[in-house]
C-alpha positions in Angstrom: 66.0 14.9 16.2 67.8 17.2 18.7 70.6 18.0 16.2 68.0 18.8 13.5 66.2 21.1 15.9 69.5 22.8 16.8 70.3 23.4 13.2 66.9 24.7 12.3 66.9 27.1 15.3 70.4 28.3 14.3 68.9 29.2 10.9 66.0 31.0 12.4 68.1 33.6 14.3 69.7 35.2 11.2 66.4 34.9 9.3 64.6 36.9 12.0 67.4 39.4 12.0 67.1 39.9 8.2 63.4 40.1 8.5 63.7 42.8 11.2 66.0 44.9 9.0 63.6 44.5 6.0 60.6 45.5 8.1 62.3 48.6 9.5 63.7 49.6 6.1 60.5 49.2 4.1 58.5 51.0 6.8 60.6 54.1 6.0 59.1 54.1 2.5 55.6 54.7 3.9 54.4 58.2 3.0 53.8 60.8 5.8 55.7 62.0 8.8 54.8 60.5 12.2 55.9 63.7 13.9 53.4 65.7 12.0 50.7 63.1 12.8 51.4 63.3 16.5 51.6 67.1 16.5 48.0 67.4 15.6 46.4 70.2 13.5 48.3 73.1 15.0 51.7 71.6 14.2 53.7 74.0 16.3 57.4 73.7 15.1 58.6 73.5 18.7 56.2 70.6 19.4 57.3 68.8 16.2 61.0 69.2 17.2 60.3 67.9 20.7 58.5 64.9 19.2 61.3 64.1 16.9 63.8 64.2 19.8 61.5 62.1 22.1 61.1 59.3 19.5 64.6 59.7 18.1 63.2 60.6 14.6 66.0 63.1 14.3 68.5 60.3 14.4 69.9 58.5 11.3 67.9 55.5 10.3 70.6 52.9 11.4 70.6 54.5 14.8 66.8 54.4 15.0 67.0 50.7 14.0 69.5 49.9 16.8 67.2 51.5 19.4 64.2 49.8 18.0 65.9 46.4 18.0 67.1 46.8 21.5 63.5 47.4 22.6 62.2 44.4 20.6 64.7 42.1 22.2 63.6 43.3 25.6 59.9 42.9 24.7 59.3 46.6 24.0 57.8 47.2 20.6 57.4 50.9 21.1 54.3 53.0 21.6 51.3 53.5 19.3 51.3 57.0 18.0 47.5 57.0 17.7 46.3 55.1 20.8 49.2 56.2 23.1 49.4 52.5 24.2 52.4 50.2 24.2 52.4 48.1 21.0 53.0 45.0 23.1 49.6 45.5 24.8 47.8 46.1 21.5 49.3 42.9 20.1 48.3 41.0 23.3 44.7 42.2 22.9 44.4 41.3 19.2 46.5 38.1 19.0 44.1 35.9 21.0 41.2 37.0 18.7 43.1 36.1 15.6 44.4 32.8 17.1 40.9 31.7 17.9 39.5 32.7 14.5 42.4 31.3 12.6 42.5 28.0 14.5 38.7 27.5 14.0 39.0 28.3 10.3 41.9 25.9 9.8 40.0 23.2 11.7 37.0 23.7 9.3 39.4 23.6 6.3 41.2 20.4 7.5 38.1 18.5 8.5 36.5 19.2 5.1 39.4 19.4 2.7 41.5 16.4 3.6 38.8 13.8 3.7 37.3 15.2 0.5 40.7 14.9 -1.2 41.1 11.3 0.0 37.7 10.3 -1.2 38.2 12.0 -4.5 41.5 10.2 -5.1 40.2 6.8 -4.0 37.0 7.2 -6.0 38.7 8.7 -9.1 36.4 9.1 -12.1 33.2 8.5 -10.1 30.4 10.8 -8.9 32.3 11.3 -5.6 35.3 12.6 -7.5 33.3 15.0 -9.6 31.4 16.2 -6.6 34.6 16.9 -4.6 36.1 18.7 -7.6 32.9 20.8 -7.9 33.2 21.6 -4.2 36.8 22.7 -4.7 35.8 24.9 -7.6 33.1 26.5 -5.4 35.5 27.2 -2.6 38.1 28.8 -4.9 35.6 30.8 -6.9 33.5 32.2 -4.0 34.7 35.6 -2.7 34.9 35.7 1.1 33.0 39.0 1.4 30.1 37.7 -0.6 29.9 34.4 1.3 30.1 36.3 4.6 27.3 38.7 3.7 25.2 35.7 2.5 25.7 33.8 5.7 24.8 36.9 7.8 21.6 37.3 5.8 20.7 33.6 6.2 21.8 32.7 9.7 21.5 36.0 11.4 18.7 38.0 9.8 16.4 35.2 8.4 16.9 32.4 10.9 18.3 34.4 13.9 20.6 31.6 14.9 23.9 33.5 15.1 25.0 37.1 15.9 25.7 39.1 12.8 28.8 40.7 14.1 30.9 41.4 17.1 33.3 39.3 19.3 33.1 37.9 22.8 36.3 36.6 24.4 36.4 32.9 25.3 37.2 33.7 28.9 33.9 35.7 29.3 31.4 33.4 27.6 32.7 30.4 25.5 29.2 29.7 24.0 28.8 33.3 22.9 32.4 33.4 21.6 31.9 30.3 19.5 28.6 31.6 18.2 30.2 34.9 17.2 33.2 33.3 15.4 31.8 30.2 13.8 30.5 32.1 10.6 33.7 34.1 10.0 35.8 30.9 10.7 33.8 29.0 8.1 34.1 31.8 5.6 37.9 31.8 6.0 38.1 28.0 6.0 36.0 27.5 2.9 38.6 28.6 0.4 41.4 26.9 2.3 39.5 23.6 2.4 39.2 23.7 -1.4 43.0 24.2 -1.7 43.7 21.4 0.8 41.3 19.1 -1.1 43.1 19.6 -4.5 46.5 19.1 -3.0 45.4 16.0 -1.0 43.8 14.5 -4.1 47.0 15.1 -6.2 49.3 13.7 -3.5 47.0 10.6 -2.9 46.8 9.9 -6.6 50.5 9.9 -6.9 51.0 7.6 -3.9 48.3 5.2 -4.9 50.1 4.5 -8.1 53.4 3.7 -6.3 55.0 0.2 -6.1 54.7 -0.2 -2.3 50.9 0.4 -2.4 50.5 -2.3 -5.1 52.7 -4.6 -2.9 50.5 -3.9 0.1 47.4 -4.8 -1.9 49.0 -7.9 -3.3 49.7 -9.1 0.3 46.0 -9.1 0.9 45.8 -6.0 3.2 42.4 -4.4 3.4 41.7 -1.3 1.3 41.2 0.7 4.5 44.6 -0.3 5.8 46.3 0.4 2.5 44.8 3.9 2.2 45.1 5.1 5.8 48.4 3.3 7.0 50.4 3.3 3.8 49.1 5.8 1.2 47.9 8.6 3.5 51.0 8.6 5.6 53.3 9.1 2.6 51.0 11.7 1.1 51.0 13.9 4.2 54.3 15.8 3.4 52.9 18.3 0.8 49.7 18.6 2.9 51.7 19.5 6.0 53.7 22.1 4.0 50.5 23.7 2.6 48.8 23.5 5.9 51.6 25.4 7.7 51.5 28.1 5.1 47.8 28.5 5.1 47.6 28.5 8.9 50.3 31.3 8.9 48.1 33.3 6.5 45.1 32.9 8.8 47.1 33.9 11.9 48.4 37.0 10.1 44.9 38.4 9.8 42.0 38.3 7.4 41.2 41.9 6.6 37.9 41.6 4.7 36.4 38.9 6.8 37.3 40.8 10.0 35.7 44.0 8.7 32.5 42.3 7.6 32.0 40.5 10.9 33.5 43.4 13.0 36.1 41.1 14.5 38.9 43.1 16.2 41.8 41.0 15.1 45.3 41.4 13.5 43.9 42.3 10.1 41.9 45.3 11.3 44.8 46.4 13.5 47.4 46.6 10.8 45.1 48.2 8.3 44.2 51.0 10.8 47.9 51.3 11.6 48.9 51.8 7.9 46.2 54.4 7.3 47.1 56.3 10.5 50.9 56.1 9.8 51.3 54.3 13.1 54.8 53.0 12.3 55.4 51.2 15.6 52.3 49.2 15.3 53.0 48.2 11.7 56.5 47.1 12.7 55.3 45.1 15.7 52.5 43.3 13.9 54.6 42.5 10.8 57.4 41.2 13.0 55.1 39.0 15.0 53.5 37.7 11.8 56.9 36.8 10.3 57.9 35.1 13.5 54.6 33.0 13.4 55.4 32.0 9.8 58.9 30.9 10.6 57.8 29.0 13.7 55.1 27.2 11.7 57.7 26.2 9.1 59.8 24.7 12.0 56.8 22.8 13.2 56.1 21.5 9.7 59.7 20.3 9.4 59.4 18.4 12.7 56.1 17.0 11.5 57.8 15.6 8.4 60.2 13.6 10.5 57.4 12.3 12.8 55.2 11.3 9.8 58.0 9.9 7.6 60.7 8.1 9.6 62.9 7.8 6.5 63.7 11.5 6.8 65.4 10.9 10.2 69.2 10.8 10.3 
């Protein structure tokens, strides 16, 4: 296990380096000049030149990258051109919001999608199977913005059970925080639960037709034991892969859902940064998002080994 982790971590370092080069290079393709944005409406040539020197915008791109990478390695992602705040502080403010929302959404997706997929596979060809497939079709076909507006109308306006928008940190009031995020979390988890259901059903159907499952049944094991201890454990590999990717997507921010429910998360932060040509924020958020994806892939690889001992070696 330790050797495997060492090999994977050794692969992560050059991957992150390549990602950092790609992020910095593609960022240069964004239209607009950050010096002109910071100079304001007057755009005094002397002020513009001073800004270029202060932020090293007058240096060649490779030199700018080296300075930026040195700052990143020391925890300094630069300063927001719009808010005049360190990017690190902006990320620290928005990341907990997205972590809470994404974790709740993934919990909804997992608790709904995986059991529905198992039931659909075990009850293949029955009303349970058709019902689960109909649910998956609903989840995949329903736009998040439409479902969000519908839930606001029903639970906030008509019933008055939940707040229509806004966000309250968990540290301030956990009940109000959960009330504010439960609807957007369900909206985000709805489509992902449908995807998890379809993949779980497909993996379970394949495993249930394998020889070792037939052998387990022939030995007289209960159907519950066959499904949960034998079939489910071997069907988890594709589910873990998909789950890691979808969780990474959630943690990278959900723009439309955050806009509808006025959630100040990663999605809104990066959209505002792109429109405002706030390059430092774009670079910092994308780099953190890429790091989250890579880390989740590492966690998924470790989970493979824990779930399936045959992969150890």
